N, C-alpha and C positions, 0 to 999 in steps of 0.2 A: 409593483415596481415597474418603472419604465424599462423595457428591454431595448437592446441596441437597434432592433428592427422596428421600433415604434416611431413613426413620424408624427410629431405633435401637430404639424401643419394640417394633417388629414382629419383631425378631430374637430367636431362641432364645438361651439363655444362652451356649451354645458359639459361636454365630455372632457374638454381641455381643462376646465376649472376643476372637475372631479380628479383628473389625472394629477393636477398640480397639488391638490390636497394630499394625494398618495405620495407624490414626490417630496413634498415638504416633510411628511411623516417619516420618509426614508432618508431624509437629509441629502437629497440630490441637488446640489447647488447649480450645476450647469443646466439641468433640465428646468429648474425654476427660472433662471435667467432667460432661457429660450421661451418658456411659456409667457413670461411677462412681455417680452418683445412681440410675440405673436399677437397677444390680446391688444396691445397698443397699436399694432399694425392693422388690427380689425376695428380701429376707431373706438376702442374702450377708453373711458376716461381713466386717468391715473388713479383717481379715488376709487372707482369701481374695481379696478384690478387689485388695489390694496385690500379693500374690504371683502370682496367676494372670493378672491383666490388666496391671498396671503393671511389676512386676519382670521378668516374662517378656518383655514388649514391649521393655523397655530392654536385656534380654540380647541380643535380636536386633539392636537398634541398635548395641550395644557390639561385637558380632562384626563387623558390617559396617564400623564405624569402624576397628577393629583391622586389617581386611583391605584398607582403603583404598577401600572402595566409598562410604562416607559421609565427609564432611569436617566440620571444627569448626563452621561456621555451621549445618549441618543438624543436627548432634548437639545444639547449643545449643537449637535449636527443639524437638527431641524432649524434651530435658531440661526445658525450660520447660513443655511440655505435661504432662509427668509431675509437675512441681512443682504445677501447678494441681490435678491429681487428688489429690496428697498433701495439699494444704492442706485438702481436705474430709476426708480419712481421718485425718490426724494426731491431732486431738482425740479421735476415736472409738477409735483404736488405743491412745491413752494411757488411756482409760477401761477398755478391755478387757484392758489389760496384755499386749498381743500381744508375742510374742517378737521380739527383734532378733538379727541375726547377730552383731553386735558393735558396739563404740563406737570412734569415731575423732575425735581432734582434729587439725586441720590448719591451717597458716598459711604465708604467705610469710615468709622469714627477714628479719632486720634489714638495713636498707639497700636493700631491694628492694620496689618498689611494683607489681609485675606480678601480676595475679591471674586472667587469663582461664583459663589451664590449671588453676589451683587450683579456680576456681569450677566448672569442668566436672567435675573429680574429685569435688567435694562433691556435685554433682547426681547423678552416675552412682553414687556410693557409696550415697547415700540411696535411689536407685532400685533398688539391689540389696538393700535391707533393712537397711543399717547406720544407726545413729544417728550423725550427724555434727555436730561442734562446729567452726564456722569461726572461726578467730582473726583472719582478715583479713590485712593486709599489714604489712610492716616490724616483725616481731616479734623483740624481744630474748629471750634465754634465759629471763628472768624470766616472760615471758608464757606460755611453754611449761610451766614449772614450776608456775605458778599454775593453769593449766588442767588439768594432770595431777592436781594435788592436789584440785581441785574436782570434776572429772568422772570420775576413775578410768578412763581409756580403756584399750582393748586395743591400739590402734594410734596412733602419733604420726607424722603426715605433715608433711613439710617441702618447700617449693617455692622455686625460685630461677630467675630468667631471666638474671641477669647473672653473668658469670664472676667479677666482684669480690665478689659476695655468696655464692657457692657455699661458700667455706671456713667461713662462719659455721655451716653445718650441723654441722661437726665440733665447734664450740664447744658446741652444744646436746648432742650425743652424749657428748662428754667430760664435761660437767657431770653428765649422768645417770649416767655411770660412776663419777665421784667420789663421788656421793651413794649409790652402791650400788643404783641403781634401774634400770640399763640392761637387765638381763635380764627385768624385769617387763613390758616393752613391745616390741611389734614396731615398728621404725622404718623407714618407707618414705620415699624421697626421689624427687623428679622435677623436671623443668624442661629446657628446650631444650639448654643447654650440658652437661648431666650425661651420664654413661654408667655402665655397670656397674663399670668399673675404679675410677672415682672413688667410687662408693657403697661398694665393698669397702674402699677405702683409708681412708675416714672411719669405718668401722665400722657402716654402716647394714645393715639386714637385706636390703633389696632396692632396686633402682632400677626405677622404673616409667616407661616411655617415653611413655605416654599414659594417659588416664582409663580406657580399657577394660582395659589391662594392670593398672592399679592395682586395679580391682575383682577381677580374676582372682587377683592376688597376695594381696590382703587375704583373700579367701575361702579360699584355700589355707592361709594361716597360721592362720586361725581354726579350720579343720577340724583342723589339726595340734594346736593348743592344746586344743581340746575333746577330741580323742583322748587326749592326755596326761593331762588332768584325769580322764577316765573311767578310764584305766588305773591311775592312782594311787588312785582310789576303790575299785577292785576288791580 
């Protein structure tokens, strides 16, 4: 953990990046903001700061979350620290047209107002280099269709915490199928009462038991998609 007497300016680039990984792990928001500004001041590109300092740091957080070493409150602190760094980088990334891994829309389904898990997924996905459009809570199928039309995402994410709202996920997937759009998008679902069997039964591409798994799953689907696009182009 960064002590009060540690001057981040005195660290070499490599040491500073390592320190930022530690600070992200500890959820130290101000230190992350300072680290981002120092690297930018040393002529690092916004994209390199994002990938080497923030994304890599959140990858470590995600692994320990997945393995049960870190828990939701700690990961939320890390994600908030990352968000603080991202708020500095986002406008700069937009200016430089930095590449994104992919784009995701995500929302809690109609009838459900729980969003802690969804919010964590949003932050972890953004920390992994995805562009994320958060639709919030209580989303009818129309909200998903409108967001798909507007944002043209790669991934559609749905969350539910109530057993009574879980079936609404199938309504959204069936509507996509009826409109001939289902194969255009990767559909990921998550939430405490769900499981893989349910996800398969409603026609989702995958069930993600937590935010760390959501990131891994999304990355693997994007790698497959990009691979198939490249093979078609050859």
